[in-house]
C-alpha positions as CSV (number, residue, x, y, z in Angstrom):
1,M,-5.1,11.3,-112.1
2,A,-6.5,11.1,-108.5
3,L,-7.2,7.8,-106.9
4,S,-10.7,6.4,-106.1
5,D,-11.8,3.9,-103.5
6,S,-13.0,1.5,-106.2
7,A,-9.6,1.6,-108.0
8,I,-7.8,0.9,-104.7
9,R,-10.1,-2.1,-104.0
10,K,-9.6,-3.5,-107.5
11,A,-5.8,-3.1,-107.5
12,K,-4.0,-6.5,-107.4
13,P,-0.4,-7.1,-106.1
14,A,2.4,-7.8,-108.6
15,D,5.8,-9.4,-108.4
16,K,7.2,-6.1,-107.5
17,P,5.9,-3.3,-105.2
18,L,3.2,-1.4,-107.1
19,R,2.6,2.4,-106.5
20,L,-0.8,4.1,-107.1
21,F,-0.4,7.9,-107.1
22,D,-3.0,10.4,-105.9
23,G,-1.1,13.6,-106.4
24,G,0.8,16.0,-104.2
25,G,3.3,13.3,-103.3
26,L,0.7,10.9,-101.9
27,Y,0.7,7.3,-103.1
28,L,-0.4,3.9,-102.1
29,E,2.3,1.2,-102.2
30,I,1.0,-2.4,-102.7
31,S,3.5,-5.0,-101.7
32,P,3.8,-8.5,-103.5
33,S,2.1,-10.0,-100.3
34,G,-0.9,-7.7,-100.9
35,S,-0.5,-5.2,-98.0
36,K,-1.3,-1.6,-98.9
37,L,0.6,1.3,-97.2
38,W,0.0,5.0,-97.7
39,R,3.2,7.0,-98.2
40,L,3.9,10.7,-98.7
41,K,6.9,11.9,-100.7
42,Y,8.1,15.4,-99.9
43,R,11.2,17.5,-99.9
44,F,12.7,19.3,-96.9
45,A,15.9,21.3,-96.8
46,G,16.7,20.2,-100.4
47,K,16.4,16.5,-99.5
48,E,13.7,14.0,-100.7
49,K,12.0,12.2,-97.8
50,R,9.1,9.9,-97.2
51,L,6.5,9.7,-94.5
52,A,4.3,6.6,-93.7
53,L,0.6,7.6,-93.3
54,G,-0.9,4.2,-92.3
55,I,-2.2,1.0,-93.8
56,Y,-5.2,0.7,-96.0
57,P,-8.1,0.1,-95.2
58,D,-7.3,1.1,-91.6
59,V,-6.5,4.5,-93.0
60,S,-9.0,5.4,-95.8
61,L,-8.3,7.4,-98.9
62,A,-9.9,10.4,-97.2
63,G,-7.7,9.9,-94.1
64,A,-4.6,9.7,-96.2
65,R,-5.4,12.9,-97.9
66,E,-5.9,14.6,-94.4
67,G,-2.5,13.4,-93.5
68,R,-1.1,14.9,-96.7
69,G,-2.8,18.2,-95.9
70,E,-1.4,18.3,-92.4
71,A,2.1,17.6,-93.7
72,R,1.8,20.4,-96.2
73,R,0.7,22.8,-93.4
74,L,3.8,21.8,-91.4
75,L,6.1,22.3,-94.5
76,A,4.6,25.8,-95.0
77,Q,5.8,26.6,-91.5
78,E,9.2,25.1,-92.3
79,I,8.7,22.1,-90.1
80,D,9.8,18.7,-91.2
81,P,6.7,16.4,-90.9
82,G,8.9,13.3,-90.2
83,E,10.8,15.0,-87.4
84,H,7.6,16.5,-86.1
85,R,6.1,13.0,-85.8
86,K,9.2,11.8,-83.9
87,V,8.9,14.7,-81.4
88,Q,5.2,13.9,-80.9
89,R,5.9,10.2,-80.2
90,T,8.6,11.1,-77.7
91,A,6.3,13.6,-76.0
92,Q,3.5,10.9,-75.9
93,A,6.0,8.4,-74.4
94,D,7.0,11.1,-71.8
95,R,3.4,11.7,-71.0
96,A,2.9,8.0,-70.4
97,T,6.0,7.8,-68.1
98,N,5.1,11.0,-66.3
99,S,1.3,10.5,-66.0
100,F,-0.1,10.6,-62.5
101,E,-0.7,6.8,-62.5
102,A,2.8,6.1,-63.8
103,V,4.4,8.2,-61.1
104,A,2.1,6.7,-58.5
105,R,3.0,3.1,-59.5
106,E,6.7,4.0,-59.4
107,W,6.3,5.5,-55.9
108,L,4.4,2.3,-54.8
109,A,7.1,0.1,-56.3
110,K,9.8,1.9,-54.4
111,Y,8.1,2.2,-51.0
112,S,5.5,-0.6,-50.7
113,P,8.1,-3.3,-49.9
114,R,8.6,-1.6,-46.6
115,W,4.9,-1.7,-45.8
116,A,2.7,-4.5,-44.6
117,A,1.0,-6.2,-47.5
118,S,-2.5,-5.2,-46.3
119,H,-1.5,-1.6,-46.1
120,S,-0.1,-1.7,-49.7
121,E,-3.3,-3.4,-51.0
122,K,-5.5,-0.8,-49.5
123,I,-3.6,2.1,-51.1
124,I,-3.5,0.4,-54.5
125,K,-7.2,-0.4,-54.3
126,R,-8.0,3.2,-53.2
127,L,-6.0,4.8,-56.0
128,G,-7.2,2.3,-58.6
129,N,-10.9,2.7,-57.7
130,D,-11.2,6.4,-56.8
131,V,-8.3,8.3,-58.4
132,F,-6.7,6.7,-61.5
133,P,-10.0,6.5,-63.6
134,W,-10.1,10.3,-63.5
135,I,-6.6,11.7,-63.3
136,G,-4.4,8.6,-63.8
137,G,-3.7,9.3,-67.4
138,R,-3.1,13.0,-67.0
139,P,0.5,14.4,-67.1
140,I,1.3,14.9,-63.4
141,A,2.8,18.3,-64.1
142,D,-0.6,19.5,-65.6
143,I,-2.8,18.6,-62.7
144,A,-4.0,21.6,-60.7
145,P,-5.6,21.7,-57.2
146,P,-9.2,22.0,-58.5
147,E,-8.8,18.9,-60.6
148,V,-7.7,16.9,-57.5
149,L,-10.5,18.4,-55.4
150,K,-13.1,17.3,-58.0
151,V,-11.8,13.7,-57.6
152,L,-12.0,14.0,-53.8
153,N,-15.5,15.6,-53.9
154,R,-16.7,12.6,-56.0
155,I,-15.6,10.3,-53.1
156,E,-17.2,12.5,-50.5
157,G,-20.4,12.6,-52.5
158,R,-21.0,8.9,-51.8
159,G,-20.5,9.5,-48.1
160,A,-17.0,8.0,-47.9
161,H,-15.4,10.9,-46.0
162,D,-12.6,8.9,-44.5
163,T,-11.7,7.5,-47.9
164,A,-11.6,11.0,-49.3
165,H,-9.1,12.1,-46.6
166,R,-7.0,9.1,-47.2
167,A,-7.0,9.6,-50.9
168,L,-5.9,13.2,-50.4
169,Q,-3.0,11.9,-48.3
170,N,-2.0,9.3,-50.9
171,C,-2.2,11.8,-53.7
172,G,0.0,14.2,-51.8
173,Q,2.5,11.4,-51.3
174,V,2.6,10.8,-55.1
175,F,2.9,14.5,-55.9
176,R,5.7,14.9,-53.4
177,Y,7.5,12.0,-55.0
178,G,7.0,13.7,-58.3
179,V,8.7,16.8,-56.9
180,A,11.6,14.8,-55.6
181,T,12.1,13.0,-58.9
182,G,11.9,16.3,-60.9
183,R,8.5,15.7,-62.6
184,I,6.8,18.7,-61.0
185,L,7.7,21.8,-59.0
186,S,5.2,21.6,-56.2
187,D,2.5,19.5,-54.6
188,P,-1.0,20.8,-55.6
189,C,-2.5,19.0,-52.5
190,R,-0.9,21.6,-50.3
191,D,-3.5,24.0,-51.4
192,L,-6.4,21.7,-50.5
193,R,-5.9,21.8,-46.7
194,G,-9.3,22.4,-45.2
195,A,-11.1,21.8,-48.5
196,L,-12.6,18.5,-47.3
197,R,-15.3,18.1,-44.7
198,P,-13.5,17.5,-41.3
199,L,-13.7,13.9,-40.0
200,K,-15.4,13.1,-36.8
201,H,-13.0,10.7,-35.2
202,A,-14.9,8.0,-33.4
203,H,-12.7,6.3,-30.8
204,F,-13.1,2.6,-30.2
205,P,-15.3,2.0,-27.2
206,S,-13.4,0.8,-24.2
207,I,-13.7,0.1,-20.5
208,T,-11.3,2.0,-18.3
209,E,-12.9,1.9,-14.8
210,P,-11.1,-0.8,-12.7
211,V,-14.3,-2.1,-11.2
212,T,-15.9,-2.6,-14.6
213,V,-12.7,-4.1,-15.9
214,A,-12.8,-6.6,-13.1
215,E,-16.3,-7.7,-14.2
216,L,-15.1,-8.1,-17.8
217,L,-12.2,-10.2,-16.8
218,R,-14.5,-12.5,-14.8
219,A,-16.8,-12.7,-17.7
220,I,-13.9,-13.8,-20.0
221,D,-13.0,-16.5,-17.5
222,G,-16.6,-17.8,-17.7
223,F,-16.7,-17.7,-21.6
224,K,-18.2,-20.9,-23.0
225,G,-16.9,-20.7,-26.5
226,T,-14.0,-22.5,-28.0
227,F,-10.8,-22.9,-26.0
228,T,-8.8,-21.0,-28.7
229,V,-11.1,-18.0,-28.6
230,Q,-11.1,-18.1,-24.8
231,C,-7.3,-18.0,-24.7
232,A,-7.3,-15.1,-27.2
233,L,-9.7,-13.2,-24.9
234,R,-7.6,-14.0,-21.8
235,V,-4.3,-12.7,-23.3
236,A,-5.9,-9.7,-25.2
237,P,-6.0,-7.4,-22.1
238,M,-2.4,-8.5,-21.1
239,F,-0.9,-7.9,-24.6
240,F,-3.1,-4.9,-25.6
241,V,-1.9,-5.2,-29.2
242,R,-3.9,-4.4,-32.3
243,P,-6.6,-7.1,-32.9
244,G,-5.2,-8.0,-36.3
245,E,-1.8,-8.7,-34.8
246,L,-3.3,-10.8,-32.1
247,R,-5.4,-13.1,-34.4
248,R,-2.5,-13.4,-36.9
249,A,0.1,-14.3,-34.2
250,E,2.4,-17.1,-35.2
251,W,4.1,-19.6,-32.9
252,V,7.4,-19.1,-34.7
253,H,7.6,-15.6,-33.3
254,F,7.1,-16.6,-29.6
255,D,9.9,-17.6,-27.2
256,L,8.1,-18.9,-24.2
257,I,11.4,-19.6,-22.4
258,K,12.6,-15.9,-22.7
259,G,9.0,-14.7,-22.4
260,E,9.0,-12.7,-25.6
261,W,6.8,-12.2,-28.7
262,R,8.5,-10.5,-31.6
263,Y,6.7,-9.6,-34.8
264,L,6.2,-6.8,-37.4
265,V,3.7,-4.1,-36.6
266,T,1.1,-4.3,-39.4
267,K,0.6,-0.6,-39.5
268,T,4.2,0.5,-39.9
269,N,6.0,-2.7,-40.8
270,T,8.5,-2.2,-37.9
271,E,9.8,-4.8,-35.5
272,H,8.0,-4.9,-32.1
273,L,8.6,-6.7,-28.8
274,V,5.9,-7.8,-26.4
275,P,7.4,-9.0,-23.1
276,L,5.2,-11.9,-21.8
277,A,4.1,-11.9,-18.2
278,T,4.2,-15.3,-16.4
279,Q,0.4,-15.5,-16.6
280,A,0.5,-15.0,-20.4
281,V,3.2,-17.7,-20.8
282,A,1.1,-20.2,-18.8
283,I,-1.9,-19.6,-21.0
284,L,0.2,-19.9,-24.2
285,K,1.8,-23.2,-22.9
286,D,-1.7,-24.6,-22.3
287,L,-2.8,-23.5,-25.8
288,H,0.4,-24.9,-27.4
289,A,-0.8,-28.4,-26.7
290,L,-3.8,-27.8,-29.0
291,T,-2.4,-25.4,-31.7
292,G,1.4,-25.6,-31.3
293,Q,1.8,-27.8,-34.4
294,R,0.1,-25.3,-36.6
295,R,1.3,-22.0,-37.9
296,Y,-1.1,-19.7,-36.1
297,V,-1.5,-19.4,-32.3
298,F,-5.2,-18.8,-32.8
299,P,-6.3,-20.7,-35.9
300,G,-9.8,-20.4,-37.3
301,R,-12.2,-23.1,-38.5
302,D,-9.7,-23.6,-41.3
303,P,-6.6,-24.6,-39.3
304,K,-4.4,-23.2,-42.0
305,K,-5.8,-19.7,-41.5
306,P,-6.0,-17.4,-38.4
307,M,-9.2,-17.0,-36.6
308,S,-11.7,-14.5,-38.1
309,D,-11.2,-10.8,-37.4
310,A,-14.7,-10.8,-36.0
311,A,-14.1,-13.7,-33.5
312,V,-13.1,-11.6,-30.5
313,N,-15.9,-9.0,-30.9
314,A,-18.4,-11.8,-31.5
315,A,-17.3,-13.4,-28.3
316,L,-17.6,-10.1,-26.4
317,R,-21.2,-9.8,-27.7
318,R,-22.0,-13.4,-26.6
319,M,-20.8,-12.3,-23.1
320,G,-23.4,-9.5,-23.2
321,Y,-21.1,-6.5,-24.2
322,D,-22.2,-4.0,-26.8
323,T,-19.2,-3.6,-29.2
324,R,-20.6,-0.4,-30.4
325,T,-20.7,1.4,-27.1
326,E,-18.8,-0.6,-24.4
327,I,-15.8,-2.6,-25.6
328,T,-14.1,-4.1,-28.7
329,G,-11.0,-6.1,-29.3
330,H,-9.3,-2.8,-30.0
331,G,-10.6,-1.3,-26.8
332,F,-8.1,-3.3,-24.7
333,R,-5.4,-0.9,-25.9
334,A,-7.2,2.2,-24.5
335,M,-7.9,0.2,-21.3
336,A,-4.3,-0.5,-20.8
337,R,-3.1,3.0,-21.8
338,T,-5.5,4.7,-19.3
339,I,-5.2,2.4,-16.3
340,L,-1.4,1.9,-16.6
341,H,-0.9,5.6,-16.3
342,Q,-3.7,6.7,-14.0
343,E,-3.8,3.7,-11.6
344,L,-0.3,2.3,-11.8
345,G,1.6,5.5,-12.4
346,I,3.6,4.2,-15.5
347,P,5.2,7.0,-17.5
348,P,3.3,7.7,-20.8
349,E,6.4,7.3,-23.0
350,V,6.9,3.7,-21.7
351,I,3.2,2.9,-22.4
352,E,3.3,4.4,-25.9
353,H,6.4,2.4,-26.8
354,Q,4.7,-0.8,-25.7
355,L,1.7,0.3,-27.8
356,A,4.1,0.6,-30.8
357,H,3.0,4.2,-31.3
358,R,5.2,6.8,-32.9
359,V,6.6,8.9,-30.1
360,P,9.4,11.3,-31.4
361,D,12.2,11.8,-28.9
362,V,14.8,14.6,-28.8
363,L,16.7,12.9,-31.6
364,G,13.6,12.6,-33.8
365,T,13.3,8.8,-33.5
366,A,9.7,7.9,-34.2
367,Y,9.8,4.4,-32.6
368,N,12.5,2.2,-31.2
369,R,11.5,-1.4,-30.3
370,T,14.4,-1.7,-27.9
371,K,13.7,1.5,-26.0
372,F,12.5,1.1,-22.3
373,V,12.8,-2.7,-22.6
374,K,13.6,-3.2,-18.9
375,E,10.8,-0.8,-17.9
376,R,8.4,-2.5,-20.3
377,R,9.2,-6.0,-19.0
378,K,8.5,-4.8,-15.5
379,M,5.3,-3.0,-16.6
380,M,3.9,-6.0,-18.4
381,Q,4.3,-8.3,-15.4
382,Q,2.9,-5.6,-13.1
383,W,0.0,-5.1,-15.4
384,A,-0.8,-8.9,-15.5
385,D,-0.6,-9.0,-11.7
386,Y,-2.9,-6.0,-11.4
387,L,-5.5,-7.6,-13.7
388,D,-5.4,-10.8,-11.6
389,K,-6.0,-8.8,-8.4
390,L,-8.9,-7.0,-10.1
391,K,-10.4,-10.2,-11.2
392,A,-10.1,-11.8,-7.8
393,G,-12.0,-8.8,-6.3
394,A,-9.0,-7.5,-4.3
395,T,-8.9,-3.8,-3.3
396,V,-6.1,-2.5,-5.5
397,I,-4.5,0.8,-4.4
398,P,-2.8,2.7,-7.2
399,L,1.0,3.0,-6.8
400,H,0.9,6.8,-6.5
401,D,-1.7,6.5,-3.7
402,Q,0.5,3.9,-1.9
403,A,3.4,6.3,-2.1
404,A,1.3,9.1,-0.6
405,S,0.1,6.8,2.1
406,L,3.7,5.8,3.1
407,E,4.7,9.5,3.1
408,S,1.9,10.4,5.4
409,R,2.9,7.6,7.8
410,R,6.5,8.8,7.9
411,G,5.2,12.3,8.8
């Protein structure tokens, strides 16, 4: 006799397991504790087997009967329902392990320790907000180029074009890791080159004319803000490091006796050396009396934290400079790169190494903190001396012009 929902609800537990049969091998087993479990008894390859179909009432009578029907269909195809379930669970586990998000997090876990924390956080946030919600759960081997493009177009649609390009780059890194670890055969992002709207790269505004630089240096000397920010402004042109590296500079990384500042480049997490000109050492020694007992060289309002990332630009604006069109804290890098080469005749490769840029050499080395150290020490002192002369209003003749003048005299 077939079971009914009312009969199941009225059934009471006994001292021993109680079975209520529905037919076709399906029955409800009621334990002495009162739990009710659906089971299916069947035979495969001459052996009697049992298959659990779920707990009542989570699985209703109708649901249990559907499970029985599915098992019968498999048996008709000479497939063991129990073994089929094991295969399905294994495949599901594999899909979880080989989903795009799982592979991405594995890639992040492997490589992020080599990156700056801020860089890692940006990538995790970008993938978490713009990629994982749509393709994170998909098996990485099943993801095709149009599916990735749809995700990227969604980002572009809100006007975040730079984010879309960065997301494409990160997805490509994940897919290539999937290739390397045997999850997929190729990177679908390779087929998306040119699919996104090209970026219009806006360079940070900078001042590169010596006469105008001289005016800026004099304005910095006349700055009426805090002593800490004034010192940051005075060394910024001499150091020409990234603004974040300047404001987060720590005293422990400075050796004022040797005239060195060593730290990790935030963008690449590589060691970098900034030789300190005598002028920079003098400024830092003066500042050390105020902040030397603290962690940061340029602390903010909260002495336990570095000064705000907007402090230098805000100071430039107070001095009357437009940070959108004239100069920013980042613009000191372009200032140094341009003038050091054009006015002082410094070889570009020496300048680029001091900027901590990746400059492949004949051996393929991207960046070597110790390369051109002697030349860089000389350059940094020469650069500080040049800035002093500009500020003082002296007529500064570029080195290559001096050489030409001497040659003409000899002739």
